[in-house]
N, C-alpha and C positions, 0 to 999 in steps of 0.2 A: 466670320469669327469662329475660332476653335474654342469650345468650352471644355476644360479639363476638370474632371471630378477627383477630389481628394478622398482619402479614407473617411473623413468626417462628413462628407456629403451624404444625404439621405439616399438609401438604397432604391433602385428603381423597382425592386421586387416587392410585392405586397407582403405585409407581415404575416398573413395567414398561410402563405405557401412556404415559409421557412419550416425546416424539418424540426420536429420535437424529439428529444432524447427518449429512448425507451427506459423502462424501469422507474423506480420511485427514489426520491431523494429525501433522506431523513434530515430534518431540521429541528432544533429545539433541544430539549433535555437528552434525547436518545442519541444525538449526533456524537457525543462524547465517546460512546462505545463503538461507533461505526466509521470514524474518520480513517483516512489512509494512513496517517501516522500511528494511530493506535492499532490498526490492523497489522502494519508492518512490525510493530513491537510484538504482537502476538506470534507472528511468524518467527521472529528472531528468538522469543522465549522458548517456543516449541523446539527449534533446532537445537538451541543451547541445552535445553533439558534432556534431550535424547543423545546428544553427542554425535551419533551417526543415524541417519534416516534417509528417506527418499521424499521426492516431490509428492507423490501420491499419498504417503502416509500423513504428511503434514496437511495437505489439502483435504483429505478425508476427515481428519479430526476437526479442522476448522469448519467444514461444511456442517458436521454433526453439531458442533457447538452453536452455530448460527441458526440451525434448524430447530434446535431444542426450544419447545414452547416455554419452558421454565427459565430460559436464559433471557437476560435483558437485551441481548444483541441479536434477537431473531428478526425474521422478515416482518416488514410492516403489515403485511396481509397474510397471515399463515393459512387462511382458508383457500387462497388462490394459488393453484398449482403452477400457473404460468409464472407468477412472481417468484415462487420457490425455485423453479427451473432456471429463471434468469439470475436469481441470487446465487445459486450453485455455480453457474458458469462464471459469474462475476467474481465470486470468492476464489475460484480455481485460477482465474487470470490474475487476480491480485497477488495470490501466493507466488505464482510464477514471476511476476514482476518483482516482488520483494526479495525472492531468492536471487534473482539476477543482480539487484542492487548489492545485496550482501556479498555476493561473489566478487563484484567489481571493486568493493571496499576491502577485499581480502579478509573478510570476517568468516566466511565459509569457503570450502573448496568442493568441487564436484568431480567425481570420477565416474564416468558412465552415469548410472542412475543414483549413485550413492552420494549423499551430501554429508560432509564432515565439518563439524564446528572447529574453527580455529581460534576464535577469541576476539573480543573487542579491542580496538587499538588503545594503547596506553601511552601516556606521555612519560618519557624517561626522566630521571632526576637530572641527567646531563642537559637535556633540552630545557628544563626549568632553570637551571643555573645560567645557560646561555641567554635566555630571555631576561633573567634578572640583571645580568651584566649589560645587555643591550639597553635596558630601561635606565640603568644608572649613568650610562654615557650620554644619553641624549634627551 
């Protein structure tokens, strides 16, 4: 007999040997300031406010904001330099990711190292009229 294991079959690997993720995960009231969506909004606001900027400029400012002990968005353990190092790398990685998404959505453009704000997409009045007509038809 051949026994085929599906995805829902228990793993033959003991639970203790599974890899744990590095870093800390914020849960609870602080999470509102540290979620990926809120972080992406911060990147978007920074670029929009500057008009023209660079990745390093945006990343440096956000790292400084998150490292500020007076800020509500700082590291969960400000006394641990390893956590701060991890947070800085993580912040820079997230800035890079957010900028790539904004570029793919044609909200920003990038020429060499310079990032230029183009603007958020808008729904034109003609598009709204088309939608209204489609709704009335069916």
